[in-house]
N, C-alpha and C positions, 0 to 999 in steps of 0.2 A: 354627462352627469345627470342623474334623474332630478327632476324638479321637485322641490319640497312641497307636499300637499298643503292646501290652505289650513286644514285642521291637522295639526301635528302635535308631537309630545309636549312642546313648550308654548303652545298657543296661549296668548295673553300674558305670558310670564316674561317680563322685560328684564329681570335681573337674575343673577345666579342665586341670590337669596330666595327670590320668589320661586325659582325652579326647585330648589332644595325643599322649601316648605311644602310645595304641592306634591312632588313625587314621593317624599319621605314621610309626610304627615297627613296629607289630605286625600290623595287619590284613591286609596284603598279602604277608606272608612265606609261603613254601611250608610244607608239613607234612612232617616227617620221622617217619614212623610206625614206630618201631623195635621196637614190641611190640604185636601184635594177634593175634586169633584168626580172622581172615577166612579162609574156605575157599578154598584155591588152585584147586580144581576149578572153582568159580564164576567166578574171575578168568580161568582158561584158556579157558573157553567163552563168556566175556562174557555171563553169564546174564541172561536177561530175566525179571523178576519178574512173576508172574501178577497180583498185586494188592498193595495197600498192606499188607495183613495179612502176606503172606509176607515182604515187604521189611522191615517194621517190628517185627513181633511174633514172628516165627518164631525160636526160640532165645534170646529176650531174657529171661533169668531175672530181671533187674531189674524189668521190667514185671510178670512173673508174680507175684513176691513182693507187689507193690503190689495187684494184682488179687485175690489170695487174701486179703490183709489187709482188702480192701474187701468181702469176702463173695462174690466171684465163684467159681462152681463150677469145678472143675478142667477140665471139658470146654471152657471158654472160654479156658483157658491152653494146655494140651498135649493136649486131648482132641478129640472129633469134631464140635464145633460148626463151622458154616460159617465161612469167612473173614469174611464180613460180620458175623456174630454175634460173633465174637471181637473184631473192631474196635469194635463197639458197646460191648462189655463194657469194653474199654480206655478208650474215650471217656468212658464214665460214671464210670470210676475217676479220670480226670485231675483233675477239680476237687477231689478228696479228697487229691491229692498236693501241695497248697500247702505250701511250706517244705521239700519234698523236692526234690532236684536233678532228679528226673524231670519236674517241672513246667517247669523251665527248659529241659532238654534237649529235651523234646517240642516246645516252641514254637520253639526255635532250629532244630531239624531241619525242621519244617514250613515255616518261612520260607526256610531255605537251599536246599532242594531243590524246593519246590513254590510258593514265593511266597505262602504262606498266612500271614496275620497275624491271622486270627480265632482266638479262643481255642477250644480243643477241649473239647467236653462232649457230653453225650448228644444235645442238640438240634442242634448244629452238625455232628455226625458224618456225616450223609448228604451235606451239601454238600462237606465236606472229602474224604470218600471218593471222590466223583465227580470232583472237581478233580484230586486226586492220581493217581487211576487213569488219567485221561485223559492225563496227562503221562508215565506209566510207559514207553510205547514209546521215549521219548527219555531214559529214566533206566535204561539197562542198566548193568551193573557198571562198565564202563570209563567211561561217561559220569559216573557218580557220583564215581568217583575223580578224574577230570579236573576236574569242577566244584569239587572241594575243594582243588585245586592241591596234590596230594600228589606228593612227589618220590620217596619210598621207602616201600615196604610190606615189613615183615618178618613173615611168618606164623609160626605155631608148629607145628613138625613133629616127629613121633616118628621116631627113627632107623630104626624098622622100617617106616615108610611109604615108599612109592615117591616118587620125585621127578619122575615123568613130567609132572605138571601144571606144575611149575616149568620143566621143560625146554620144554614147549609154549609157556608164556608168553614165555620167553627167545627162542625161535625165531620166534614169530609174535605180537608184542605188539599188532598192530593199531594202533588210534589211542591206545592207552594210553600216557600220558606217564611214569607212574611206573615205576621199576625195582622188581621184585618178587623178594624173596629169602626162602629158608627160614631159620628159626632152629631150632637143634638142641635138642630137648626130650626128654632121656632119662629122665624120671621113672619110667617103668615098669620100667626096669632095676634100680631100688632096691626094688621091691615084693616082697621075698622072704618077707614074712609071709603071702602068699597063693600057695601053690605052684601051684594050678590056673591061676590067671590069669597068674602069672609064666611058667610053662612054655609056655602058649599063645603068650605074647608072644615068648619066646626062639625058639620054632620059626618064628614070623613073621619075626623079625629074621634068622634063619639063611637063610630063603628070599630075603629082600630083598638080603642081603649076598652071596648065592651061595656059602655055605659051611656046613659042619657046625658045630654047637655042642654038643660033648659035654663039654668041660672048661672050667674057669674061664678059662684062657688063650684058648680059642676065643671066649668071650664078649667078652673084652677086644679080641681081634683084630677081631671083627665090629663092635663099637662104634667102633673106631678106623677101620676101613674106611669106615663110614658117615660118620664125621667127615671123612674125606678126600673122600668123594663130595659131601657138603654144601659143602665148601670149593671143589671144582671148579666148582660151579654158582654160586658167588658168596657163599655164606653166610660171615658173619664174626661170628656171635653164637650163643652157647648160652644156654639159658633153663631155669631150675630152680624148680619150685614145692615148697617145703619148709616144714614147721612151724617149724623152726629149722635153723641150719647144722649140718652133720654133720661131726664132728671127733674122734671117738673113735679111739684107736690101733687099727690092724688090720694084721697082716702079710699078705703074699701067701698064706702057708699057711693062715691063719685064713679069709681070704676064699674060698679054694678049698674048704675044708671046709664052709663055709656053703652055697656054691653046690652042691656035690655033694649035700648033704642035701636041699636044696630041689628039685633036679632029681629026687631020689628020692621026693619027695612029702611030706617033713616040713617044716612051716612053721618058719621062723626065729623065734626068740624076739625080743621087742622089742630086747633088748640086742644080739643078733646082727645084727638088721636095721640098727641104727644103725652098727655097726662095718663091715658090708658096704657100706652106703651111703657111709660116710666114705672107704673105700678108693676107690670109684668116683669120688666127687666130687673127690678129689685128683688122680686120673689125668686126668679131664676138664679140670680146671684147668690142669694141665701141658700138655695138648694145646693148649688155647686160647692159652697163653702162647707156645708154640713157633710157632703159626700166626698170631699177632697178632690173635686173636679177642677179643671182649668177653664177659665172664661176667656173666649176670644172675641174681640170687638174689631170688626173690619169697618173702618169709618172713612167717609169722604167721597164715595162714588156717586155720581149723578147718572142715574140709570134711565134707559128708555127715552132718549131725547127725541127720536124721530117717530112721531105719532103715526105717520102714514105707514112706515115700514114695520113698526111694532104691530099694528093691526094686521098687516099682511103676513109677517114672518114670525111674530111672537117674541118673547123676551130672550135674552142671552144669544142674540144673533149678530152683535157687533155695533150697537148704537148707544153705548154707554161712554162716559167720559169722566174726567176728574171734576169733582164739585168744589165749590168755593163756599164752604159752610163754616160758621164760627164753631170752634172745637173746644177751646180751653175751659170756659166757665162751666158748661154742661158736663164735660168729662170730669172735671174736678168735683162737682156736686155729686155725680153718680158714685164715683169711687169713695168719696168722703162719707156719703150716707151709709154705704156698706161697712166701711172701716170703723165708723163711729160705734157700731155694735159688735165689732170684732168679727164681722161676717164677710170680709173681703177675700174672695178666693184668689189663688194664683191667677194672674191676668196677663193677657197679651193684647196690646193695642197696635193695630196696623193702620198706617197712614197712607192715603191715596193722593195727597197733595203736598208736594215738597216744601211749600211755604210753611207748613206746620211741623216740619221735622223737629225743630228746636222746642216747639210746644210739647210734642210727645216725648222727646228726649228728657225734658225737665219734669214732666208730669209724673213719669214713673218713679222718679226719685222721691216724690212727696209721700209715697206709700210703701216704700221698702221698709220693712219692720224688723229685719234680722231673723225672722222665723225660717225663711227659706232663701238660699242663695239665688239672687235674681228673681225673686218672687214676682216682681212687676217687670214685664218685658216690652220693649219697643220692637215690634215685630219686623221681620225682614221686608225689604222692598217688595211691594205688593201691586199686582195688576199692572198699571201703567208704569210702575216704578221697579218692576222686577227685571230690569236690564242693567248693564254694567254701570252706567252713570248713576241711576237711581239707587242701586245697591251701595255704591260708594258714598252717596249722600247720606243714606241711612246709617251706614257704619261709621262715617266720620262724625255725624251728630251724636251717635251713641257713645263713641270713644271720647268725645269732648265733654259729654255731660254725665256719663255713667261708666259702666264697666263692660267694655267689649268682651272681655274674657268670660263673662257670664252669659253671653248671648247664645240663644238656642238655635240659631242658624236659619237655613233656608226652608221655604215651603214650595210645593209644586204648584198648588192652586190651578190645577188643570183637569180637563176631562179626557186627556189623551194618555194612553199607556206608554207612549214613547216620549214623554216630556221629562223623564228623569235626568237627561243631560243638563237640565236647568240647574241641578245641584252641582254638576261639574263646572258649569259656567260660573256659578256663585263661588265655588271653592277656588277656581283659578283667579277670580276677581279679588277674593279675600287675600290669597297668597301674594298676588301682585301688589296689593295695597301695603301689606305688612313688609314685603320684601323691599319695596321702594323706601320705606321708612328705615329699614335696617341699613340699606346701602347709603342712605343720606345721613346716617348717624342720629336719626331722630329717636330711635329705640335701639337697645343693645344689639349688636351684630352677633347674636348668640342663639343658635338653633335649638339648644337645649332649653332655653327660656321660652322662645316664641313658638317652637314646634308643638309642644304639648297644648298650648292655647289653641292652635289651629285644629288639632285633633278634637279637642273638646267642643269647639264651635261647630265642627262638621257633624258630630254625632253624640258624644258622651253627655254634653250639657242637656240636650233634649231627652236622651234616655233617662237621665236622673231627674229631670224636671217633671216629666209626665208619669213616670213609674209604671208604665204599661207592661204587661207580661210579654216577654220576647222568647223566641226560639233560643235554645241553649247557645248556639253559635254566635248570637248577637248580645248575649248577656255579659255582665262583668266577668 
């Protein structure tokens, strides 16, 4: 009798109700990827990956953290080892990732894109390397996105970045079925504690916006112009990565003084940086409300903890962690300030520290106003919480404190074109959670009641919430 592979049809689905929910209501739904870090230039040119290492390990700091923990030298992560050597180091690490979500993701991805059901380890590495690489000519970027049945991709784009790649995708999508849109990510506009970096960025913004930036009002004008440019190409989302919400009072005159000082080379104090950032975040929130955009707040990450390796390798290389920042008061002030003038846009708040799940779950209820179903969203388990347990924590908090039925579901939050099985992982987790409740009598054992809710969480809620233009096959 053949042995059942580790990743099989009923993976993670512990009850018959969970299996019915997944196979009948979740598995075939399209993916609405409203937050990711996929490079738009690779989408524009329909990039052909050279080998499995480039596709799978390049830029993946999740894997690098695990490899370092397993004793792999840095040359096998970000260094000069050959692609085959790097893949071997990862393969030898995989058996040591048991109970880490990387073990699940690795094998879900191998099965989804290469039909590999064999477990990856040091001994199977060569066979899997050869099989996957042989399929890569038919696994270009557009192929991978289409294979995953993706309807929408929202990349993450600095307002100082050119939109030429997005323009190229829109003009010549080729066989790509997904619509690809930028998301406006102006985090560098807040970095007034680092004058050298801030001023380089301001000069780049000025060049991209086609304007001079000498005064604070010039900065606001350039940011607004780029907001308009993003809107013209279809963007309807801004995205902000913050330790906590910024909501300290700041007048226009105070913001101007801080800007002038930083342009002159003086670093803003921490207190000035918070005030300056608060002013800009309120302005952007108002622009979003006026334009019907969604505001995304990713809160709670403590970034770049290892100064030595940050200097050697740069940011986004695997040295970030969960932060322990006060969230409630500042977040309440920020949302309330916008709401007080009826300028609070649809908003998604993502939490990176599970201790604050109930803070976030209750905060969104304070600003639901009946204008839009699920206007305020407690975003899906993010970064260190985008694994089975973290997603269950988030969904349990949302269920207890709000309406799970109005949840807009999972994000990919990845730089990898083969990370879409994270949506499958989420959907299996969602169905298992609800299926267990059905089996235990905690909710009705009625697929006609629970099934449509699952379908909505997987796709339709996000489709209706964002309202982005879709290809006809993904529309209502």
